[in-house]
C-alpha positions in Angstrom: 24.8 8.4 15.8 23.9 11.6 17.6 26.1 14.6 17.0 26.3 17.7 19.1 28.5 20.9 19.4 29.9 21.8 22.8 31.7 25.0 23.8 33.1 23.7 27.1 36.8 23.7 27.7 38.3 20.4 26.8 40.3 20.1 30.0 37.2 20.4 32.1 34.8 18.3 30.0 33.5 15.2 31.6 33.3 12.6 28.8 34.0 8.9 28.4 36.7 9.7 25.8 38.4 12.8 24.5 40.0 12.8 21.0 43.3 14.8 20.8 45.4 15.3 17.8 49.2 15.0 17.7 51.7 16.1 15.1 54.9 14.2 14.1 57.7 14.8 16.6 55.3 14.8 19.5 54.0 18.4 19.0 50.5 19.1 20.3 48.3 21.4 18.3 47.7 24.9 19.7 44.2 24.0 20.7 45.6 21.2 23.0 48.1 23.3 24.9 45.5 24.0 27.7 45.0 20.2 28.0 48.7 19.7 28.4 48.9 22.4 31.0 46.0 21.0 32.9 47.6 17.6 33.0 50.9 19.2 34.3 52.6 18.3 31.0 51.6 14.7 31.0 50.5 14.6 27.4 53.5 16.5 26.2 55.9 14.2 28.0 54.2 11.1 26.8 54.3 12.4 23.2 58.0 13.1 23.4 58.7 9.7 25.0 58.1 8.0 21.7 55.1 6.0 22.8 53.3 7.5 19.8 55.2 9.3 17.1 52.4 11.3 15.6 52.5 9.6 12.2 49.3 10.0 10.2 46.8 7.4 11.3 48.5 6.3 14.6 46.3 6.0 17.7 47.0 5.5 21.3 44.3 5.2 24.0 45.2 6.6 27.4 43.5 6.0 30.8 43.4 8.2 33.8 45.3 11.2 32.4 46.1 13.3 35.5 43.8 16.3 36.2 41.6 15.8 33.2 37.9 15.1 33.6 37.8 12.7 30.6 37.9 9.0 31.5 40.1 8.3 28.5 42.1 10.3 26.0 42.6 9.0 22.4 45.7 10.5 20.8 45.5 10.5 17.0 48.5 11.1 14.8 48.1 13.9 12.3 51.4 13.6 10.5 53.6 16.6 9.6 52.1 19.9 10.8 53.1 21.6 7.6 51.5 18.9 5.4 48.2 18.7 7.2 45.4 19.3 4.7 41.7 18.6 4.4 42.2 15.0 3.3 44.6 14.3 6.1 42.1 15.7 8.6 39.3 13.5 7.4 41.6 10.4 7.5 42.5 11.2 11.1 38.9 11.5 12.0 38.2 8.1 10.4 41.0 6.5 12.3 39.8 8.0 15.6 36.2 6.8 15.2 37.4 3.3 14.1 39.6 3.1 17.2 36.7 4.2 19.4 34.4 1.6 17.8 37.1 -1.1 18.3 37.5 -0.1 21.9 33.7 -0.3 22.6 33.5 3.5 23.4 29.8 4.6 23.3 30.3 8.4 23.8 33.2 10.7 22.9 34.2 14.3 22.2 36.7 15.5 19.7 39.1 18.5 19.8 40.1 17.9 16.1 37.4 20.4 15.1 39.5 23.1 16.8 42.5 22.5 14.4 43.6 25.4 12.3 45.2 24.9 8.9 45.0 26.1 5.3 41.6 26.0 3.6 39.9 24.7 6.7 37.0 26.5 8.4 34.8 25.4 11.3 31.9 24.5 9.0 34.0 22.3 6.9 35.7 20.6 9.9 32.3 19.8 11.4 30.7 18.6 8.2 33.5 16.2 7.4 33.8 15.0 11.0 30.2 13.8 10.7 30.7 12.3 7.3 33.9 10.5 8.3 32.3 9.2 11.5 29.3 7.8 9.8 31.3 6.4 6.9 33.5 4.1 9.1 30.6 3.3 11.5 28.3 2.1 8.7 27.3 -1.6 8.8 25.1 -3.5 6.5 23.6 -6.3 8.5 19.9 -6.3 7.4 20.4 -9.8 5.9 22.1 -11.3 8.9 20.5 -13.3 11.6 19.7 -12.0 15.1 23.1 -13.0 16.5 24.2 -11.2 19.6 27.6 -10.8 18.1 26.5 -8.5 15.3 29.4 -6.3 14.3 27.7 -3.0 15.1 29.5 0.2 15.7 29.6 1.1 19.4 29.9 4.9 19.2 26.5 6.4 19.7 27.1 10.0 20.8 29.8 12.2 19.4 30.4 15.8 20.5 32.5 18.3 18.5 34.2 20.9 20.5 34.2 24.6 19.4 35.1 28.0 20.6 32.0 30.2 21.3 32.8 32.3 18.2 32.6 29.2 15.9 29.7 27.3 17.5 27.1 28.3 14.9 29.4 27.4 12.0 30.0 24.0 13.5 26.3 23.5 14.1 25.6 24.2 10.4 28.4 21.8 9.5 26.8 19.1 11.6 23.4 19.8 9.9 24.8 19.5 6.4 27.1 16.6 7.2 24.3 14.6 8.8 22.2 15.1 5.6 25.0 14.1 3.3 25.9 11.1 5.4 22.3 10.0 5.5 22.1 10.1 1.8 25.3 8.2 1.4 24.2 5.5 3.8 20.9 5.1 2.0 22.7 4.7 -1.4 25.1 2.1 0.2 22.3 0.1 1.7 20.3 0.0 -1.6 23.4 -1.2 -3.4 24.2 -3.8 -0.8 20.7 -5.3 -0.8 20.5 -8.6 -2.8 18.5 -8.4 -6.1 15.8 -10.8 -4.8 15.0 -8.1 -2.2 15.8 -4.9 -4.0 13.6 -5.3 -7.0 12.1 -2.6 -9.2 9.0 -2.7 -7.1 11.1 -2.4 -3.9 12.8 0.7 -5.3 9.4 2.2 -6.2 8.2 1.6 -2.6 11.4 3.1 -1.2 10.8 6.2 -3.3 7.3 6.5 -1.9 8.7 6.1 1.6 11.3 8.7 1.0 8.6 11.2 -0.2 6.5 10.9 3.0 6.7 14.1 5.0 8.9 15.8 2.4 8.7 18.1 -0.6 9.4 15.2 -2.9 6.9 14.3 -5.6 7.1 10.7 -6.8 5.7 9.3 -10.0 6.1 5.6 -10.9 5.4 4.6 -14.5 4.2 1.0 -15.0 4.9 -1.3 -17.9 1.8 -0.3 -19.9 2.7 3.4 -19.6 6.2 2.8 -20.7 5.0 0.9 -23.7 2.7 3.7 -24.7 5.6 6.1 -24.5 7.7 3.9 -26.8 10.3 2.9 -24.3 11.2 -0.2 -26.2 14.9 -0.4 -25.2 14.1 -0.4 -21.5 11.2 -2.8 -21.9 13.5 -5.2 -23.8 15.9 -5.3 -20.9 13.0 -5.9 -18.5 12.0 -9.1 -20.4 14.9 -10.8 -18.8 13.1 -10.8 -15.5 9.8 -11.9 -14.1 9.8 -8.7 -12.1 7.8 -5.9 -13.8 9.8 -2.8 -14.7 9.3 0.6 -13.0 10.4 4.0 -14.2 10.7 6.2 -11.1 10.5 10.0 -11.3 11.3 12.0 -8.1 10.9 15.7 -8.1 12.2 18.0 -5.4 10.7 21.5 -5.5 12.2 23.0 -2.4 14.8 25.3 -4.1 14.6 29.1 -4.5 12.0 30.5 -6.9 13.4 31.0 -10.4 16.2 28.5 -9.9 16.9 26.4 -13.0 16.1 22.7 -12.5 18.8 20.1 -12.2 18.2 16.7 -13.5 19.9 13.5 -12.2 19.5 10.3 -14.1 20.5 7.0 -12.5 20.7 3.6 -14.0 18.5 1.3 -12.0 18.9 -2.2 -13.4 18.5 -4.2 -10.2 20.5 -7.2 -11.5 22.5 -7.1 -14.8 21.8 -10.4 -16.5 23.3 -9.3 -19.8 26.0 -11.7 -21.1 25.4 -13.9 -18.0 26.8 -16.9 -19.8 30.2 -15.3 -20.4 30.7 -13.6 -17.1 33.0 -15.3 -14.5 31.2 -16.8 -11.6 33.4 -14.9 -9.1 32.0 -11.6 -10.3 28.4 -12.6 -10.6 27.4 -11.2 -7.2 28.6 -7.8 -8.2 25.9 -7.5 -10.9 23.5 -6.3 -8.2 25.5 -3.1 -8.1 24.2 -2.2 -11.6 21.5 -0.1 -9.9 24.0 2.0 -7.9 23.3 4.9 -10.3 19.7 5.0 -9.2 20.8 4.4 -5.6 23.0 7.5 -5.8 20.0 9.6 -7.0 18.0 8.3 -4.1 20.8 9.3 -1.7 21.1 12.8 -3.3 17.4 13.5 -3.1 17.3 12.3 0.5 20.2 14.6 1.3 18.5 17.5 -0.5 15.2 17.5 1.4 16.7 16.5 4.7 19.2 19.4 4.5 16.6 21.9 3.5 14.0 20.9 6.1 16.2 21.3 9.2 
C-alpha cells in the first residue's frame, strides 16, 4: 500500500473516498465542521437522523454527498468523544480500512489523522494509521493457486490529511509506521509458511536476502561449526529432522556511536516434533509457529534498517 500526506482541505479534495469520523450522538469532530458546512449541513443532518449512531466500529458508506469533491464518504463511528483514546483511534482506522477493502475501494483519504484527543499527536496518529491499515490488509496467499478470486485487499493508495503545521510530523509517522508494518508483515509471513517450505535453510537464505543493500551483517553457523562450539542441546533437537540445522546471527550496526548493543534471541525451531505422539492432531499444524520467536527477530531487524535508511 502506498501512503502519502496531503495538506489539501478535505472539502475540496478530489478522491474516490473520504474517511470521516463521527462521535456518538451524531457529533462531528471539529476537523469535520468545514466538511459539514461545505455540504450545507448534509453530514450533520444525516448523523442526527439515526442512520448511523456513531458507536465505536460502525461504518456507513455515502455516495454523492452534496458539494464535496469526494466520490464517496465513509462515516466511521468513534464512540463517546470523552472516551476516545489511542486504542479506540486505532480500532476505528482498522474498521475504516476493512470497510474500504470490502467495498473494493482502491484509493482513499482519511481525516482521522486530524483528530485531537489526550495523548495523541500527529506523529502517533500517522504511524498507527499506517500500522492499522497494513494489519487488516495483510493476506497470506503464497501457497494458494493462481485463482482470479484471490482475497486480496483492494486499497492501494491511502492519503492522510494534515494541517500545514503538522505535515512533517505526519510524514515522519508514515516513515516509521511503514517500517514497523513491514517488519510485522515479514514476521507473519514467515510464521504462516508451512515447515516443508520454511526450513532452517530457507530462514538462512531469507536472512541473506534481508541483508542485501543494508547495514545488516549475517553469519550462518553450519552443523560442524555448532558441534565444534559444543552446542549439543541444539544439535540433539536437530536430529529429529533430515534438514540440517542453522544458527543465524544478524548484526545491525547502524545505531549511534557508543550506543550499547541490544541483543534479541528468537527460538527458530521450524517445526516442533517434540512429544509428537501425545499431541492432539487438531493442534499439529500449529507446531510450525514454534519459530515465531526467530520470525519476530527477522521483523525487528527489517524494521530497524528500513526505518534508519529512509
